C-alpha positions in Angstrom: 21.7 20.4 -9.2 21.8 16.6 -9.0 20.3 14.9 -6.0 21.7 12.4 -3.5 19.2 10.5 -1.4 20.1 8.4 1.6 17.7 5.6 2.4 18.0 4.1 5.9 15.8 3.5 8.9 14.7 6.7 10.7 13.3 5.4 14.0 12.8 8.0 16.7 12.7 5.2 19.3 16.2 4.0 18.3 19.0 6.5 18.6 21.4 4.2 16.7 19.2 4.3 13.6 18.9 8.1 13.9 22.6 8.7 13.9 23.7 6.1 11.2 23.3 8.4 8.2 26.5 9.7 6.5 24.6 12.9 5.7 25.0 13.9 9.3 28.8 13.9 9.1 30.0 14.4 5.6 29.5 17.0 2.8 28.8 16.1 -0.8 29.6 19.3 -2.8 27.5 19.9 -5.9 24.5 17.7 -4.7 21.3 18.4 -2.9 20.9 15.8 -0.2 17.9 14.2 1.6 17.3 11.4 4.1 14.4 9.1 3.6 13.1 6.2 5.7 13.5 3.0 3.7 10.4 1.5 5.5 8.3 4.1 3.6 9.3 3.1 0.1 6.0 2.6 -1.7 6.5 -0.6 -3.7 3.3 0.0 -5.6 4.3 3.3 -7.1 7.7 2.9 -8.7 9.9 4.4 -10.0 8.4 7.8 -9.3 8.6 7.1 -5.6 12.3 6.7 -5.9 13.1 9.8 -7.9 16.7 10.7 -7.2 19.9 10.9 -9.3 22.0 8.9 -6.9 21.2 6.8 -3.8 23.1 5.8 -0.7 21.6 2.8 1.2 22.6 2.7 4.8 23.7 2.7 7.5 22.1 0.2 9.7 21.0 -3.4 9.4 19.4 -3.2 6.0 20.7 -6.6 5.0 17.6 -8.3 6.5 14.8 -10.1 4.7 12.3 -7.5 5.8 14.1 -4.8 3.7 15.1 -7.0 0.7 12.0 -5.8 -1.4 12.9 -2.2 -0.7 16.6 -2.6 -1.4 15.8 -4.5 -4.6 13.3 -1.9 -5.8 15.8 1.0 -5.1 18.5 -0.8 -7.1 16.1 -1.7 -10.0 14.6 1.7 -10.1 17.8 3.4 -11.1 17.9 5.6 -14.2 21.7 5.8 -14.7 22.5 7.0 -11.1 24.8 5.4 -8.6 23.8 2.9 -6.0 26.1 3.0 -2.9 26.0 0.9 0.2 27.5 2.7 3.3 27.9 0.9 6.6 25.0 -1.6 6.1 25.1 -5.0 7.8 23.4 -8.3 8.2 21.0 -9.3 10.8 19.4 -12.7 11.4 17.3 -13.2 14.5 17.9 -17.0 14.7 20.4 -17.4 17.5 22.1 -20.2 15.6 23.0 -17.5 13.1 25.6 -16.3 15.6 27.6 -19.3 14.9 26.7 -19.4 11.2 26.9 -15.6 10.4 29.6 -16.3 7.8 27.1 -18.2 5.8 24.9 -15.1 5.3 24.1 -14.6 1.6 24.9 -10.9 0.9 24.6 -11.1 -2.9 20.8 -10.6 -3.3 21.3 -7.3 -1.5 24.7 -6.1 -2.8 25.0 -7.5 -6.3 24.0 -4.3 -8.1 25.8 -1.9 -5.9 28.3 0.5 -7.7 30.2 1.0 -4.5 29.9 -1.1 -1.4 31.2 -0.7 2.2 29.6 -2.8 4.9 30.0 -2.7 8.7 30.4 -6.5 8.9 34.1 -7.5 9.2 36.0 -10.1 7.2 33.7 -10.3 4.2 34.5 -10.0 0.5 33.5 -6.4 0.6 35.4 -3.4 2.2 34.8 -2.9 5.9 33.1 0.5 6.7 31.8 0.5 10.2 28.7 2.5 11.4 29.3 6.1 10.5 28.0 7.3 13.9 31.6 7.0 15.1 32.2 10.4 13.4 30.0 12.2 16.0 31.9 14.8 17.9 30.4 13.6 21.2 33.0 10.8 21.2 35.8 13.3 21.7 34.6 14.3 25.2 36.9 12.8 27.9 35.0 10.5 30.3 36.1 8.7 33.5 34.6 5.5 34.8 32.5 5.9 37.9 31.2 2.3 38.2 32.7 -1.1 37.7 29.7 -2.3 35.6 26.8 -0.6 33.9 23.9 -2.1 31.9 22.7 -0.7 28.6 19.7 -2.7 27.4 17.8 -2.8 24.1 14.3 -1.9 25.2 12.9 -5.2 23.7 15.8 -7.4 24.9 16.3 -6.6 28.6 19.2 -7.6 30.8 17.7 -8.2 34.2 20.4 -7.4 36.8 18.8 -5.3 39.6 21.2 -3.0 41.5 23.4 -2.1 38.6 23.2 1.4 36.9 21.0 0.9 33.8 19.7 2.8 30.7 17.9 1.7 27.5 18.6 2.4 23.9 15.4 4.5 23.6 17.3 7.4 25.2 17.3 10.1 22.5 20.3 12.1 23.4 23.7 10.7 22.3 25.7 12.6 24.9 23.5 11.2 27.7 24.1 7.7 26.3 27.8 8.1 25.9 28.1 9.7 29.4 26.3 6.6 30.8 28.4 4.1 28.8 31.6 5.9 29.7 30.7 5.8 33.4 31.3 2.1 33.4 34.6 0.2 33.4 32.7 -2.7 31.8 29.4 -2.5 29.9 26.8 -5.2 29.8 24.6 -4.6 26.8 22.0 -6.1 24.5 22.1 -3.2 22.1 24.3 -3.4 19.0 25.1 0.3 19.2 25.6 0.0 22.9 28.4 -2.6 22.2 29.8 -0.5 19.3 29.8 2.8 21.1 31.1 1.4 24.3 34.0 -0.1 22.5 34.7 3.2 20.8 34.9 4.8 24.2 37.6 2.3 25.2 35.5 0.3 27.5 35.3 -3.5 27.9 32.0 -4.8 26.7 30.0 -8.0 27.3 27.2 -8.3 24.8 24.0 -10.3 25.2 23.2 -10.9 21.5 19.8 -11.4 19.9 20.9 -11.4 16.2 23.8 -12.3 14.1 25.0 -8.7 13.8 26.7 -8.8 17.2 29.2 -11.4 15.8 30.1 -9.3 12.8 31.9 -6.4 14.7 35.6 -6.1 13.9 36.3 -5.1 17.5 34.4 -8.0 18.9 32.9 -7.8 22.4 32.8 -10.8 24.7 29.5 -12.5 23.7 27.3 -14.0 26.5 26.1 -17.5 25.4 22.4 -16.7 25.2 20.4 -19.8 24.6 17.0 -18.2 24.5 15.2 -14.9 24.9 11.9 -15.5 26.6 8.9 -13.3 27.1 7.7 -12.4 30.6 4.4 -13.3 32.0 2.8 -12.0 35.1 0.7 -14.7 36.8 -1.8 -14.8 39.7 -2.1 -18.2 41.3 -4.2 -19.6 44.1 -3.5 -23.0 45.6 -1.2 -23.9 42.7 -3.9 -23.0 40.1 -3.3 -20.2 37.7 -6.1 -17.6 37.8 -4.7 -14.9 35.6 -1.7 -14.5 33.3 -0.6 -11.5 31.2 2.3 -11.3 28.8 4.7 -8.4 28.9 4.3 -6.4 25.7 7.2 -6.9 23.3 9.8 -7.5 26.0 12.2 -10.5 26.4 14.7 -11.6 29.0 17.5 -14.2 29.0 19.6 -16.0 31.6 22.5 -14.0 33.1 24.4 -16.5 35.2 28.1 -16.3 34.9 28.3 -12.7 33.6 30.9 -11.7 36.2 33.4 -14.2 34.8 32.8 -12.9 31.2 33.6 -9.3 32.4 37.1 -10.5 33.4 37.6 -11.9 29.9 36.3 -8.8 28.0 38.9 -6.8 26.0 39.2 -3.1 25.4 40.2 -1.7 22.0 41.8 1.7 22.6 42.4 2.4 18.9 39.0 1.5 17.7 37.6 5.0 17.4 40.5 6.2 15.2 40.3 3.1 13.1 36.6 3.4 12.5 36.8 7.0 11.7 39.6 6.5 9.2 37.6 3.8 7.4 34.7 6.2 7.0 36.8 9.1 5.9 38.4 6.9 3.2 35.1 5.6 2.0 33.7 9.2 1.8 36.6 10.1 -0.5 35.7 7.1 -2.7 32.0 8.0 -2.8 32.7 11.6 -3.8 35.1 10.4 -6.5 32.5 7.9 -7.8 29.7 10.5 -8.1 29.5 12.1 -11.5 29.6 15.9 -11.1 27.5 17.0 -14.1 25.2 20.0 -14.2 21.5 19.7 -15.1 
């Protein structure tokens, strides 16, 4: 039976990565399927390391210079099989890229794809948002309990004491969605926090740290982050610093004026149905594109 391998990021510390594989939600009759972590592609032992008849790359932010060697190797290592991009997207960590995200060069990543669907909206390629929208946990009714909740990326923290808060390292999707759904408005520095909050029909204000926040079709209100700064604990005596320690892999930004942005934020009540329809249509195209031959 021919094989179909999905390469994406499988990070147990990031629930969005864990749930962004189409193999979780769709069947591919006539194929054995397997998920592999793209970070573990052994670039020194190709093509044996890539043995598969057909490959899906995505979902997630694989259009990132860190993954270009792996994406290139997977495409070049083909032996007649299909190379399909499903729900991948750009990410550049230069904050100026938020304004310049349309200048992102997709072609080094996508030029050899047989079928391409990307989560970034308004590009030359078909829009296929993150497939995690297919999860049945989104079908549960939820009523707001708070005016505002904070869902932070663990690395990029929104420091607003007194508001209900959770981070993206929570591993249970239903817990995350119950939390997001408990707010009328969501403040978030997580891409999937912004995406999932929108799918729940909530208003979202996003504190971006990469260009991917600007590529969503159902765009949240974006806080104008000027800088993400690390945190240092300092012990001083008579104005002289005696001891200083940096917070490990944790950054904060200014938050002034967030209340006014909440009033501007928009809800998209049809976003869940729209995102699911795009993924169902793309699945139909993928199944039609895969050759069903017996080995």
